[in-house]
Each structure stands twice: as structure tokens, then as C-alpha cells.
N, C-alpha and C positions, 0 to 999 in steps of 0.2 A: 600297275593297277589291275584289278581283277576283271575277270570276264564276267558277262553277265549271267545270271542263273536261269535256268530254264525248268520247264515243268516235266518234260518227257526226254529220255536220252536221245531220241532221234530228231528232236528238233534242234537245228543246228543254232548255235549261239552266234550272236550278232555284236560287232564291235560298238562301243559306246561312242557317241557322236563327238566328244570332246579330245580323242585321241586317234592316232594313226592306226590303220588296219595292220594286224600281227599276223605274219605268214610264216609257216614251218612247213619246209619242204625236206622229204625224206626220200632218201635212196634205199630200198630195201637190201637186206642182205643177201648175197649170193649163195647158193649151194656150192659147196666147194668143187672144183673141176680141175683140169689141166690148167686152164687159164689162170687160176689162182696162184700157182708156184709157191705154194703154202711153205714149203720146207725152206726154199730160199729166203722167202720174207721173213719168217720166224727164227730161223737158224743161222743165217749167215749176213743177212744185209742189217746195217745198223738202223735201229729206231724205226723202222717201216712196218706198216700194218698192212697194205695190200698194193696193188699195182696201180690202177688209174681212178682218179676222182671223177664225180659225176658231172661232167661238162655241161649236160644239159639243164641240170638245175641251177648252176653258176649263170648261164645264159638267161634262163627264165627269171630268175632274180634281177638280173639287168634290165628285163622288160617290165618290171613293175612301176607303178608311180613312185617317184624318188622319195616322198614322205612315208611309204610303208616301211615297217620294221621287218626284215627278212632274216630268217635264220635257216641254215642248211644242215641236217644231220645225215651223215652217211653211216648206214648200221655196219658197214663192212669195218668200220674202224672205231665205233663208239655205239654205246647202248641208245635206244630210242626212248624218250621220255614218256613216262605213262601219264603223267598229268601235266602236260605243257600248258604254258600260257599262250594261247594263239586263237585268232578267230577263224582262220583257215589252215587246213592242213592238206598238203598236196603231196602225193605218194606217185612216183615214177616207176618204171619197171619194163624190163626185157621179158621175153618169153620165159626165161630160166628163172626169173624172180616173180612170175604171177603168183604162185602158191603164198609167199610171204606178202606180196602186195595185197592180195586179198585179204589176208588176216589184219593187216594194218589197217587198211580201209574200213573193214567191219568193226574193228575194235574202237577206232576212234569215232566213227559215226555213232556207235553204241553210246560213247561218252558225251555225246552232245555237241561234236564238233563239226563244221562245215567242211566236207572232205571233198577232194577234186582228184581225180585219176588221170595219169598222163602217161607219156612215154611211148616206146616203139610198139609194146604188144596192145596198149589201149588204142593206139592208132591202127594197127591191124585188125583188131577185134574189139571196136567199142561195145558191142552188144553184150559183151561178157561182164562190163562193168555198170550196166544200167540199173542193177540192184544194189550195188556196192558203194557208188559215190553220188553226192548231189550233182555233179558236174563232171563231165568227161572232155578232156581235151584230146582230140583225134587229129594227129598231123602236125605239120611244123608250127611252131608256136608264136613266129615273130608277129603275127598279125591278129591271131585269135586270142592270145593270153592278155594282151591289153585290152581287147574288146570284154574279156571276161573280168577283168579288173574294173572297169568302169561299170559294167552291169552289178556287180556284187556291192560296189558303194552305193548304187543307187537303189540295192534290193531287188533286182530284177534279174538275176543270175540264170540262165538256161541250162537245161540238163545236159545238152550236148554243143560244143563248139567244134564244128568239123572245117578245116582247110580244104577249100575246094579250088583255090586258084593255085598260082605259082609264087613263091617267095622269091623275092629278089634279096640275095645273101648281103647286098650292100646295106640293107636295112637292119642286118643283125648287129647288135651292140657288142662291146668288149665285155666278155663274161665278167661276173663280179668274182674273180679268184680269190679275193681276200676274205671271202665267207667260208672258203675250204681250208681245212688243215693241211696244207699242201706238204709239210715236212712229213707226213705219215705215209706219202705214197711214191713208189719208186719211179713213176714217170708220169708228167702232167700232160692232160689232153687239150689239143688244139682241133680246130676245124677250118679247112681251106675251101672245101666243095661239097656239094651233095649232088647224087646221081651218078649213074654209070651207063656207058654207051651200049654195053652188052647185053645178051639176053638169056643168061644161064636159066635152065629150067626151074632149079631148086631156090633162087635167090629172091628174097623179099625187099631188097633195095630198090629195085626197078619200080616195085608195087608201090613204095612209100614215097620215093623221091624222083622217079621218072628215069629217062634214058637219056636226057640232056643236060649234062653236068653244068651245076651253077656254082659260082664262085665269089667270093669276097675279093676286095681288092687287095693288092700287096700292101697298101697303106694300112688297111684294117688289121692285116697280119702283123705289121709292125708295131702298131699300137698294143696289141695283145702280148706281144713279146716284150715290149716295154714294161708292162705290168707284171710279168713273170721274172723278168731281170732284176727289178726292183726287189723281189723276194729272193732272190739268188737261186733261181730254178736252174738246173743244168739239162735234165732229160726231158725232151719234149716229143709227143707222139701225135702226128697228125691222124686224126680218126676217120679221115675220108675213106670211104670204102674203095676208090680207086683215084689216087691223087693226080694221076696223068690221064683221066678220062677226057680231058680236053688238052692235048699236049700244047698247044699254043700258049694258053694260059699258064698251064704248069710251068713252061719254060720261063715265062716272065716272073712267076713267083720265084722259081728257083735262082734267077739271076738277082733279084731283089734280096732274097736271103743270103746269097753268097756276099753281097756289099754289106749286109747287116752284119754278118758274121766277123768280117774283117774289121768293121768299124768297132765292134764290141769284144775284140780278142776271141772269138770263136768259144762264147761262153756255153752254146747249146749243142748237144747231141740229139739229132734227129732220128725219127724213125716214122715210118707211115706204110699205107697199104697200096699196092699198085698192080697192074697187070703185067703178065709176063713179056708183053711186046717193050718193055723197058729195054730189054737186052738188044732190040733191033735198032735203037737209035743212040749212036755214040755221042752225040752232042748232049743228049738228055743224061746219059750216065756221067758224063764231065760235069754237068751241072749239079748232078746230086752230090757227087764226091766234092765240089767246091763248097756246097752249101752245108757240108758236115752232115749228111746223112749217114750213119753208121749200118743201117739195117732196114731192110723193106720186107713186108710180108706179102706173098704171093699166093692166091688160090690156084695151086696147080692141078689139084683134085684127083688127076689119074695119068700115069703114063701109057694108057691104052687108048689109042685113037678113036676105037669104036664107042667107048664110054664117054669119051669127050664130045663126039659127035651127036651122041644121045641126048645129052644134057645140053647142046647147043653151045658148049664152051669152045666155039672153033677157033677163038684168038689163042688158044693153046696148040694149036695144029700147024701153025705156020713155019715153026722153027723147031728143030730137035730141043726138047725140054731140058736135057742134060746139058748140052751145050749153052743154052740160054742162062742157066743157072751159073755155069762156069764162068760165062761172060761178065756176069754182074760182080761175082767174086773177083774177077781181075781187075775191077776199078775200087776194089777195096771195101765194098759194100756187102755185108752178110745177108743171108737169105733165110728168113723164116717161112713156112709154108703150110698151106692146108691141104689136106688129102681127104678123099672120100671113098668109102666102099659100099656098094649097095645099088649101084645104078642096074637097069634090067639087063645090060649085057655083062654084068659081073658075075663071077663063079668064084667058089672057094680057092681056085688057083689065083685069083685076083690079089689076095693077101700076100702070096710069095712075090708077085710081080712088084707090089708096093714096097715090100721089104727090100727087094734088090735095088729098086731105083733110090729110095731114101738113103740107103748105106753108100751107094756110088756117089750121089749128088753131096753127100756130106751134111745136109740139113739136119740141124741138131733139134731146133724146136719145130718138130714135124707134128702138127695136129692132126692126127687122123680121125676121122669120125664116120660114124654109121650114117648113111643118107638119111635125113629127116625131111618130111614134108610140112613146110611152114604153112600157116593158114593163107589163103589168098594167093599163093604162088602158082604159076602154071604146073608145077609138078603135084601139088595138092589137089587142084582141080583135075588133074588127069586120073591121079590114083582113085579120088572120089567117084569119078565116073567108071572105073574099072572094078570098084567095089573092094579095093584093096587096103583101104584105111583100118587102122586098129584105133577106134574112136577114144578109147579109155586109156591110151597109152601116149598122150601128147608128150613130147619132151622137147623143151627148149634150149637144151644143151646136147649137141649131137656127139659128145664124148663120152656119154653114159652108156651102161650095158644094155643097149636096146634101142629100139625105133619105133615109129608110128605107123608102119605099114608092112604088108606082106611082101617078102622079096620074091623075084620072079624065078631065078635059077639057083637058089639055095634054101636049104633048111633053115628057118629062122634061127633055132638054137645054135646049129652047127655054124652059122655066120657069126653069132655072138661069141662062142668059143675061139673061133679062128680069129676074131678082132682081139680078145684078150691075149692070145699067143704072140700075134704080131707085136703088140705092145711089149710084152715082155722080152721079145727078141731084140727090139730096137734099142731098149734101155738097160740091156746087160751091159756090164762094163766093157767087154769086149766090143760090142757094135758102138757105144759111144765113142769110144777111143778111135775105132776105125772110121767113123765119120768125120771126126776131127782131122785125122791125117789126111782123107780125101778132100776135106775142104780146104786147107791150108797150102795144098799143092798149087792152089789158084789164087786163094786170099793171102798174097804175100805182103801186101802193104794195107793192113785194115784201116779205115777211117777211125774206127774205135780205139781210143788210147786210155780209156778210163775217165771217170768224173768225179771219183771221190778224192778227198786229202789224204796224204800220206799215211796218216793215222787210220783213217777209216779204211783204206785199202789194206794195211797191215792187219787189221781186224777181220776183213773179209778173208783174206788168205788163211789167217789163223783158224778161223771158223770152218772154212772149207776143209782145212786139213784135220782139225780136230773131230767135226761131226759129220764129214762126207767121206774123206779119203781113208783115215786111219780106221774107221769102222768098217770100212770094206775089206779090211786085211792087207797082207802086203801084195797081192796081185794087183788089187785096184790102185794101190799107190804107184806100183811099178808102171802100169799101163798109164796112168797121169804123167809120171816122169818122162816117159818115152814120147808122149806128146809134146811136152816141152822141148825136148832135145832135139825133135825133128824139125823145130822151127826157130827163128831167131828172137831176140828179146822183144822186138817191137809186136809180136804176134801172141806174146804171152797174155796180155790182158782179155784178148779175144778167147783164147783157150780155156781160161780160167771162167770166163762168163758161160762158155759151152758146158763145162763140167757142171758148174752150178746148175744151170738149166736141165741138163741130162739127169743128175741126181735128184732134182726137185720132181721131176716127172716120174722117175723110179719109185720116188717115195710114195707119190699118189697111187701108183699101180699097186705097191705094196699092201697098202691100208685100203684100197677100194675095189681090186679086182680078184674078187674069190667068187668062185662059183659052185662050191660044195654046200649047198643050202642045208642039206640034211645034217651035216657035220655041224653047221652054225647053230641049227635049232637046238641039237643035242646039248651043245656047249651053253646055250643060254638056259636050258633046262638044268642043266648041272649046277651053273651058277645059282639059279633062282634056289634050288635045294639046299645048296651049302649055305646061302645066305639065311634061309629059314631055321638051318640046324644052328649055326654059329651065332645068330641073333635070336634064339628061341624065347629068351626072356620078352623082348620088345615085341615078337609076334604074338606071344601069349597074350599079352596086355592090349594088343590091338593097336600099338603104337607105329608098327611097321608091318607092311603088306608087300608081298613079292609075287609077281604073276609073270608069266610069259604069254606072248601073242604072235602071230604070224604077221609081220610088217608088209609094208608096200612093196619092198623089194627083198625082203628076208626076215631073219628073226629078230623080235624085239623083246625086250625085258623092261617090265615097269615096277618101279619101286615107289611106294606110298609112304610118305610120313604123316601120320595122323595122331602124334602125341609127342611126348618127351622121349628122346632117343639119347643114351648117354654117350660118352666120348669113345668107349671101347667098341660100341656097336658102329659109330661112324668109321672108326678105324678099320675094323673087319669089312665093312661093306666097300670102303673105298679101294681095298686090296682086291676083293674079288671082281668089282666092277672094271677096275683098271685092267685087270688081266684079261678079262673077256672082250673088252673093246680093243686091246692090242693084237689079239690073236683071232681077230674075226671082223667082218663088216657088219656084225650085229648092231642094232640102234638101242638106246636106251632113253626111257621116260621117266623122270624123276617128278612125282606130283608131291607138293608140300602144301599140306592141309592146315595142320597146326604147327606152330613155330614158336619159340620163346628166345628171349635175347641171350641168355646164357648158352644157347645151343650154335650161336653164330660162329665163334671160332672153329668149332669142329665142322660145321658145313662149309666154311671157306677153306679149310684143309681137303675136304673131300672135292670141292669144285676144282681146286688147284690141280689135283691128280687127274680129274676128268678133262681138263681144259684141253690137252693135245688132241683130244678125240670129240672137241665141241661141236663140229659139224654133224656128229651122230647122236648128240645128246639134247633131247627136248627137255624143257623144264616148264610144268605149270605151277603157279603160286595162287592160293586163295586170296580173296579180297582182304581178309581179316590179318593175313600173314604178310601181304605185300608191303606195308609201311616198315616192316623189320628186316627187309631184304632189298638188295640191290643186284640183281641178276645182270649180267652183262649180256645183252642181246646180240653184240657183235661176236662173243665166242660160243654161246649156246643159242639153241633155238628156242627163245621164250615165247610160250604158247599164251595167246591172249584171248582166246575164247573160253568157252566153258570147259569144265573139267573132263578130260578125256576118259570114256568108260572102256575103250579100247584103245591101248596105245598106238599111235600112228607114228609112221618112221620120221626121222629128224628130217627136216629140208634144209 
């Protein structure tokens, strides 16, 4: 059934009274980061598109009236529909997704849909969405989303719904996992608790969820696991910011999970986030192992006690950090960790200390970030008082080459340069291998045994050899084989996982960490000149226009298709553009003004060659050309606003 027509594009469409409300929920595409593990997902793991699904949207869907028709689109695995059949379009987002969330809200509102903004960034900064959405959902959704649904049905929806009380997680429903394409994700998300008892200055968790952890019951978790087990899911990530924030309740959950796993033949591999004091509690460690937790993520932040004291992370000062990591390894549990450089106590020497600690600890997935001041955190408020914030430099992802404030004891650019150098050292073949050897001295009986079938496992190992090890030459292959030889076969699945993770992060560094901006500008200018020369006929006819601009973070090349372009021109352009993207971090904007059906196969071949660099390729398509094209916005950045006059960097 068609939705009602409207007279003005900003007038929201209303559902017809004889049918249920149709709700479309969208998770915007994330900019690529270390967290994407893109090389592993695309080159090694079978049939996967990304890491985690949007658990929040699946929970929101379960809070809707049962008669509503709900669809979830995750732009990280599929394209957003440009002309959906919906009465409400809800767009969530974290800080790193804000740019794309804003674009989607503006586009759908302009098309006449009723748009709703939500997610963690809307909860932190609801004022930024006042002109973007008809309604903003700020805070936990269990109570305020059903209120919005009732108001919408009655035609009296408010502009903002703000949760001001405390949500009892026993009121949280089983997420509608069936609305997610679970087979496209490597790991499926669940949640047991919200809140953290600690007071880290830089953290926004206590701002959103408070310092008293609240939890679901073990029976609730069991019902969610039943739903995932029915879909043959094996990998589960508890997204709690600190699963052991309340140790007593965490132990009750772990005992329940241990019994559940025993009853169901240990179907699930679990992972979660915890604080370092896990290492202090022998009973807790045994329970984690018994429940089949194969890994934990810990915010270590810094091996420097003064930096920890400064940021109020005193929980990491109670025990030698290296000994704590090794104690967790000794129970068969792998450690992933976050590290931060940029505290006021830090100097350029801090990068060397971080390198030495990460190498000695054997932590392979070491997410080192530059300290970033998130809105409403104590850090943000302090730096604002000190006049040190860079207001135009907000970053939702702290693994990018920059931050949003002026460091105290380091030159800003020197800090960025040392940050790049640290990552390059950490993910050299030699250091990847050294960390694995340091880890397996203690991780002798890993919980992780692999979760794939024999055929899938053979595919993964074959892809690792062909696309990761052999391409690195005989030295890399030899280092890999030595890590296997130094351990028994039981540890091999863990070693393979570590090499995949290390090479994925190395691949990200290779594609994104370049700082010779002048060289990149020259490369885009040379590419533009050669395109104009080799496609001179199309340029003279006005069918093709090529220009260069300074982008947000570097050089940008814009190519405009304004008429018929033949196969030879597409072929020449594909070759030059692919070469530019492969050898630089430059961005490309492709504007398609005019297009004909007979050009489709030529454009398809061009896009296939550009797809590996899709996170740096923005595509704008005119209204008249859109019906002829189907641009996958999960691969490329599909621009939805007006035609760019100066090419923006791809998000």
C-alpha cells in the first residue's frame, strides 16, 4: 500500500488509518577504522561483511507495538533505500557516524518522511539534531520509545524524548534478532549490564549510563541465547562496557552461562569488555573460562602510573599491569586492549613506553588512540575551561590521525607523526610475531578452539596464506611458521587469529597512514592532467570534467560525468583512478549528472575497480540519473544532498 502524498517535502507523511505503521530503522555506515578489520572480513573470512550488528535497533524494534511493521537496514552491509515505503524512518548513530547520520536524516526529511534521531551521540548531544529530525530520542529507549510510538499513533509526537530516570533492564525485551542479517556479521552482540563504577575522566559511559551498573537477569540472557542458538550463531560479544562492574551479579551470570553451555554442547564462544581487576579474582577467572569466554577487551590506556592517576583510572594501579595480563592468559583467555596517548602527563617518550609494554604483553589487538575529548565528559569540560579545545576538529574515532584539543607537553604534529610511527612498528612482521611468542608463553591452554566448519577453516587458512603470508614474501612466511613451531597444535587456532588480526591492522595502516600531503596533492594533480589528456575528446565535448581540490584531510579529485562517455574512456579513467587510490590516501568524488542505459556495463566495471577503496570514494547522482543506477552505499559514500561544488572528502 502506498503512503499518502504530501504537498511539501518537509511535511511528514502520515500512515493511512487502515494499516499498521511502517517503521524503517537505519544504522549508518561507519567510516573505516581499525575496528573495521576490513582486510580480514573481505579477504579471509567467508561470506562476512562487517563485525557487529546494530543491537540497539534490534532492541528498539522489540519495543514497538506488535502490529507495527519494522525493517532494519544496516548500511555497513547493504545499501540504504532511496525511496522506501515507510511512515517513520529512524536513524541511529555513534559519534563516528554523525556525519552520515546527519546526511540520512536531512535526505529523508527532505523526501517527506517523518524522521527520528537516536543513538549514543543523540543522547550526548540532542541539541545537534534539533533541526535534523522531527523527534529526537535521547537516552535509554526502554521507556521513552514506547511513549513516542503511542504519541505518533495519536498524531502528537514531541520534538524530544529525554530519559531522565533510571531504566530497569529487567524491562528490556529480547532483541528482534530475526530482523538482522546475522550471517553477514563475524560476531553477534548482546548486553547484560549498563553503567560502570569507575570515574575515568575521558569516558562518556558514566555520563550516559551512570556509575551503578544495572543488569538483566540470567533468565533474560538465556532467552536471548535461545533466539541466537535457533539461528546457529556461535560467536557472541557482550557489549557491556564493564561486564564485571558488579562482580556479585557478574558471577551469577557466569555460573548460569557455564550451565547453559554445558546443556547446549558449548555452542557459543563469548567475548566481552572488563576492567583489569578481573586478574585479581581467581574465582572470576575460573568462571569466565568455564562459560567459554575466549577473549576480553580491557582499557589499559597507559603503563605510566602518572597518566593513569591523571585520568582517574586508579583501578589499573592496584597491580602490575603486565602481570595482570599474564594471569588472564594463564586461564586460557586472550586479552585485547585499548591504549591512549595524549594525557597531560604524556610526552613523545610515551610512545616508546607504549611500544615496549604492548610488545612485552603480547597483546595483538592493541587499539592505540590519541586522547579525544567527548562532549559532556569531565575531560571535555576541563579542556573547555582551559581553552584547549579545537572546536572544528571533533573526532568520534580516536584512532584517526588527529584529535580535538591541544596537547600539553607535545607539539601537535609531532604527536601525530609519532602516533603513526608507533603503529607501523607494532604491525611490522617482526613485532606481530614477537607479540605472539610473548603471549603463548602464558596462553598455553586457550579457550578458543575455532568456530568454523572444517571446510570454512580450510578456506580461512588458505586465504591467509595466499592473501596475507605469501604476499609478504619468504621472511613473513618464515616468521609465521616459527610462531606455530613454538606452540602445540592446540594453540594454532589462536595464533592464526592473531596473524589475521595483525595483518588486517597492518593493511589499514598501509592504506590510511600517509602524511606526505604535498606528494598526494601532486599525485592527484598529475592524475587529473593525465585523465584530461587521455580522455581529451570527452573533455572537449563537455561530457567529462576533472578537477582537484584540497579535501578535509588531504587531496581530493573530482570527476564529473555530464554526457555520454564511451567504453575506452571509462577504461582509461578506471586505470588512472585505481592507481591514484592505491598509492595514496587521496579521496575521489564521482558526480554523475547525465547517464544512459548503454553506459551501465562500463560504469559497473569502473565501480568494481574502485570498490576496494570505496571508503574514500564519494558518489553523487542527479535525480534524473538515479532511476538508472543502483549505487551500493555500503561500499561507496553515496552523497544524498545537493551536487557538490567543491568535492568533500569521503566519510
